[in-house]
Structures are given as structure tokens and as C-alpha cells.
Biotite code that builds the C-alpha atoms (Angstrom):
import biotite.structure as struc

atoms = struc.array([
    struc.Atom([0.000, 0.000, 0.000], chain_id="A", res_id=1, res_name="MET", atom_name="CA", element="C"),
    struc.Atom([1.209, 3.479, -0.820], chain_id="A", res_id=2, res_name="ILE", atom_name="CA", element="C"),
    struc.Atom([-0.007, 6.709, 0.713], chain_id="A", res_id=3, res_name="SER", atom_name="CA", element="C"),
    struc.Atom([0.418, 10.374, -0.133], chain_id="A", res_id=4, res_name="GLN", atom_name="CA", element="C"),
    struc.Atom([-0.857, 13.626, 1.329], chain_id="A", res_id=5, res_name="ASP", atom_name="CA", element="C"),
    struc.Atom([-2.187, 16.135, -1.192], chain_id="A", res_id=6, res_name="LEU", atom_name="CA", element="C"),
    struc.Atom([-3.611, 19.631, -0.874], chain_id="A", res_id=7, res_name="LYS", atom_name="CA", element="C"),
    struc.Atom([-6.739, 20.672, -2.763], chain_id="A", res_id=8, res_name="ILE", atom_name="CA", element="C"),
    struc.Atom([-5.672, 23.877, -4.551], chain_id="A", res_id=9, res_name="ILE", atom_name="CA", element="C"),
    struc.Atom([-8.501, 24.636, -6.957], chain_id="A", res_id=10, res_name="ASN", atom_name="CA", element="C"),
    struc.Atom([-10.679, 27.522, -5.804], chain_id="A", res_id=11, res_name="ARG", atom_name="CA", element="C"),
    struc.Atom([-13.938, 25.548, -5.647], chain_id="A", res_id=12, res_name="LEU", atom_name="CA", element="C"),
    struc.Atom([-12.492, 22.457, -3.951], chain_id="A", res_id=13, res_name="GLY", atom_name="CA", element="C"),
    struc.Atom([-13.887, 18.993, -4.661], chain_id="A", res_id=14, res_name="LEU", atom_name="CA", element="C"),
    struc.Atom([-17.181, 20.166, -6.167], chain_id="A", res_id=15, res_name="HIS", atom_name="CA", element="C"),
    struc.Atom([-19.189, 17.955, -8.542], chain_id="A", res_id=16, res_name="ALA", atom_name="CA", element="C"),
    struc.Atom([-17.030, 18.371, -11.665], chain_id="A", res_id=17, res_name="ARG", atom_name="CA", element="C"),
    struc.Atom([-13.721, 17.950, -9.842], chain_id="A", res_id=18, res_name="ALA", atom_name="CA", element="C"),
    struc.Atom([-15.069, 14.964, -7.911], chain_id="A", res_id=19, res_name="ALA", atom_name="CA", element="C"),
    struc.Atom([-16.271, 13.386, -11.166], chain_id="A", res_id=20, res_name="ALA", atom_name="CA", element="C"),
    struc.Atom([-12.798, 13.828, -12.658], chain_id="A", res_id=21, res_name="GLN", atom_name="CA", element="C"),
    struc.Atom([-11.200, 12.163, -9.646], chain_id="A", res_id=22, res_name="LEU", atom_name="CA", element="C"),
    struc.Atom([-13.638, 9.236, -9.801], chain_id="A", res_id=23, res_name="VAL", atom_name="CA", element="C"),
    struc.Atom([-13.043, 8.872, -13.553], chain_id="A", res_id=24, res_name="LYS", atom_name="CA", element="C"),
    struc.Atom([-9.276, 8.678, -13.054], chain_id="A", res_id=25, res_name="VAL", atom_name="CA", element="C"),
    struc.Atom([-9.610, 6.283, -10.100], chain_id="A", res_id=26, res_name="ALA", atom_name="CA", element="C"),
    struc.Atom([-11.826, 3.942, -12.114], chain_id="A", res_id=27, res_name="ASN", atom_name="CA", element="C"),
    struc.Atom([-9.114, 3.547, -14.759], chain_id="A", res_id=28, res_name="GLN", atom_name="CA", element="C"),
    struc.Atom([-7.133, 1.416, -12.302], chain_id="A", res_id=29, res_name="PHE", atom_name="CA", element="C"),
    struc.Atom([-7.731, -1.970, -10.677], chain_id="A", res_id=30, res_name="THR", atom_name="CA", element="C"),
    struc.Atom([-6.161, -0.970, -7.349], chain_id="A", res_id=31, res_name="SER", atom_name="CA", element="C"),
    struc.Atom([-8.256, -0.137, -4.309], chain_id="A", res_id=32, res_name="GLU", atom_name="CA", element="C"),
    struc.Atom([-8.102, 3.640, -3.859], chain_id="A", res_id=33, res_name="ILE", atom_name="CA", element="C"),
    struc.Atom([-9.249, 5.519, -0.776], chain_id="A", res_id=34, res_name="GLU", atom_name="CA", element="C"),
    struc.Atom([-9.299, 9.229, -0.031], chain_id="A", res_id=35, res_name="VAL", atom_name="CA", element="C"),
    struc.Atom([-9.187, 10.335, 3.586], chain_id="A", res_id=36, res_name="GLU", atom_name="CA", element="C"),
    struc.Atom([-9.988, 13.707, 5.148], chain_id="A", res_id=37, res_name="LYS", atom_name="CA", element="C"),
    struc.Atom([-10.095, 14.383, 8.886], chain_id="A", res_id=38, res_name="ASP", atom_name="CA", element="C"),
    struc.Atom([-10.171, 10.660, 9.678], chain_id="A", res_id=39, res_name="GLY", atom_name="CA", element="C"),
    struc.Atom([-13.046, 9.917, 7.293], chain_id="A", res_id=40, res_name="GLU", atom_name="CA", element="C"),
    struc.Atom([-12.083, 7.530, 4.499], chain_id="A", res_id=41, res_name="SER", atom_name="CA", element="C"),
    struc.Atom([-14.090, 6.969, 1.305], chain_id="A", res_id=42, res_name="VAL", atom_name="CA", element="C"),
    struc.Atom([-13.739, 4.902, -1.850], chain_id="A", res_id=43, res_name="ASN", atom_name="CA", element="C"),
    struc.Atom([-12.222, 7.132, -4.556], chain_id="A", res_id=44, res_name="ALA", atom_name="CA", element="C"),
    struc.Atom([-14.306, 5.304, -7.152], chain_id="A", res_id=45, res_name="LYS", atom_name="CA", element="C"),
    struc.Atom([-17.549, 6.560, -5.568], chain_id="A", res_id=46, res_name="SER", atom_name="CA", element="C"),
    struc.Atom([-18.778, 10.020, -6.589], chain_id="A", res_id=47, res_name="ILE", atom_name="CA", element="C"),
    struc.Atom([-21.046, 10.228, -3.536], chain_id="A", res_id=48, res_name="MET", atom_name="CA", element="C"),
    struc.Atom([-18.197, 9.318, -1.208], chain_id="A", res_id=49, res_name="GLY", atom_name="CA", element="C"),
    struc.Atom([-15.893, 11.952, -2.682], chain_id="A", res_id=50, res_name="ILE", atom_name="CA", element="C"),
    struc.Atom([-18.592, 14.636, -2.524], chain_id="A", res_id=51, res_name="LEU", atom_name="CA", element="C"),
    struc.Atom([-19.373, 13.754, 1.105], chain_id="A", res_id=52, res_name="MET", atom_name="CA", element="C"),
    struc.Atom([-15.800, 14.665, 2.077], chain_id="A", res_id=53, res_name="LEU", atom_name="CA", element="C"),
    struc.Atom([-16.702, 18.317, 1.375], chain_id="A", res_id=54, res_name="ALA", atom_name="CA", element="C"),
    struc.Atom([-13.052, 19.124, 0.666], chain_id="A", res_id=55, res_name="ALA", atom_name="CA", element="C"),
    struc.Atom([-12.723, 22.865, 0.082], chain_id="A", res_id=56, res_name="VAL", atom_name="CA", element="C"),
    struc.Atom([-9.722, 24.757, -1.268], chain_id="A", res_id=57, res_name="CYS", atom_name="CA", element="C"),
    struc.Atom([-6.790, 24.315, 1.104], chain_id="A", res_id=58, res_name="GLY", atom_name="CA", element="C"),
    struc.Atom([-7.993, 20.974, 2.480], chain_id="A", res_id=59, res_name="THR", atom_name="CA", element="C"),
    struc.Atom([-5.350, 18.300, 3.055], chain_id="A", res_id=60, res_name="GLU", atom_name="CA", element="C"),
    struc.Atom([-6.388, 14.845, 1.880], chain_id="A", res_id=61, res_name="ILE", atom_name="CA", element="C"),
    struc.Atom([-4.574, 11.524, 2.085], chain_id="A", res_id=62, res_name="THR", atom_name="CA", element="C"),
    struc.Atom([-4.734, 9.160, -0.872], chain_id="A", res_id=63, res_name="VAL", atom_name="CA", element="C"),
    struc.Atom([-4.129, 5.480, -0.070], chain_id="A", res_id=64, res_name="LYS", atom_name="CA", element="C"),
    struc.Atom([-3.758, 2.942, -2.851], chain_id="A", res_id=65, res_name="ILE", atom_name="CA", element="C"),
    struc.Atom([-3.292, -0.815, -2.733], chain_id="A", res_id=66, res_name="ASP", atom_name="CA", element="C"),
    struc.Atom([-2.928, -3.006, -5.804], chain_id="A", res_id=67, res_name="GLY", atom_name="CA", element="C"),
    struc.Atom([-0.878, -3.988, -8.811], chain_id="A", res_id=68, res_name="ALA", atom_name="CA", element="C"),
    struc.Atom([-1.117, -0.596, -10.535], chain_id="A", res_id=69, res_name="ASP", atom_name="CA", element="C"),
    struc.Atom([-0.849, 1.518, -7.376], chain_id="A", res_id=70, res_name="ALA", atom_name="CA", element="C"),
    struc.Atom([2.162, 3.555, -8.545], chain_id="A", res_id=71, res_name="GLU", atom_name="CA", element="C"),
    struc.Atom([0.491, 4.494, -11.837], chain_id="A", res_id=72, res_name="GLN", atom_name="CA", element="C"),
    struc.Atom([-2.767, 5.336, -10.069], chain_id="A", res_id=73, res_name="ALA", atom_name="CA", element="C"),
    struc.Atom([-0.982, 7.546, -7.540], chain_id="A", res_id=74, res_name="MET", atom_name="CA", element="C"),
    struc.Atom([0.881, 9.371, -10.306], chain_id="A", res_id=75, res_name="ALA", atom_name="CA", element="C"),
    struc.Atom([-2.357, 10.058, -12.200], chain_id="A", res_id=76, res_name="ALA", atom_name="CA", element="C"),
    struc.Atom([-4.275, 11.235, -9.122], chain_id="A", res_id=77, res_name="ILE", atom_name="CA", element="C"),
    struc.Atom([-1.383, 13.379, -7.903], chain_id="A", res_id=78, res_name="THR", atom_name="CA", element="C"),
    struc.Atom([-1.117, 15.052, -11.306], chain_id="A", res_id=79, res_name="GLU", atom_name="CA", element="C"),
    struc.Atom([-4.865, 15.746, -11.368], chain_id="A", res_id=80, res_name="LEU", atom_name="CA", element="C"),
    struc.Atom([-4.937, 17.265, -7.870], chain_id="A", res_id=81, res_name="VAL", atom_name="CA", element="C"),
    struc.Atom([-1.717, 19.268, -8.271], chain_id="A", res_id=82, res_name="GLU", atom_name="CA", element="C"),
    struc.Atom([-3.046, 20.653, -11.577], chain_id="A", res_id=83, res_name="ASP", atom_name="CA", element="C"),
    struc.Atom([-6.098, 21.960, -9.707], chain_id="A", res_id=84, res_name="GLY", atom_name="CA", element="C"),
    struc.Atom([-8.354, 19.655, -11.741], chain_id="A", res_id=85, res_name="PHE", atom_name="CA", element="C"),
    struc.Atom([-7.612, 21.826, -14.788], chain_id="A", res_id=86, res_name="GLY", atom_name="CA", element="C"),
    struc.Atom([-9.390, 24.822, -13.286], chain_id="A", res_id=87, res_name="GLU", atom_name="CA", element="C"),
    struc.Atom([-8.095, 28.382, -13.010], chain_id="A", res_id=88, res_name="ASP", atom_name="CA", element="C"),
])
């Protein structure tokens, strides 16, 4: 299992579009992917779970991935988050 802390930097946080992007990326991989905020952990492949985290701009999240393609999944998710989900 690998784990990485990431900071949500896009102005609107993990709103519906950003959450959908995260879920889309997560579903490209076979690994189990969880996102944790303030001790609450959700399946990154679940749009409802991601939205329930209510992660606003500046929120620290922890991404935990376990599986054969964990490194590739972490790289893709890290790139998405660090790019601010492609938002200004």
C-alpha cells in the first residue's frame, strides 16, 4: 500500500465536476483507492463518497492505494490534484 498527502488547490475544492474527474481517473485502475480527510475515508471510485468529504480549497487529503497498478494510479491522481483539476 502506498499513501500520499495532497492539498486541494482549486478555488472551488472537490465540487461535482472535480469529484467526477477524480472518480473517472480512479476507475481507470484496478487498485483499491481511498481518499481520507479528517479521519473519514471513502472509496475514490464513488462520486457520492468523494462529494461527502466536502473538501474545500486548502484541504489536506490523504490518498491510499493498494494493488498492482498503485504507482500508476498515484501518479495520475497526484497530477490531477496538483493541476487543480484543470481549473483556473
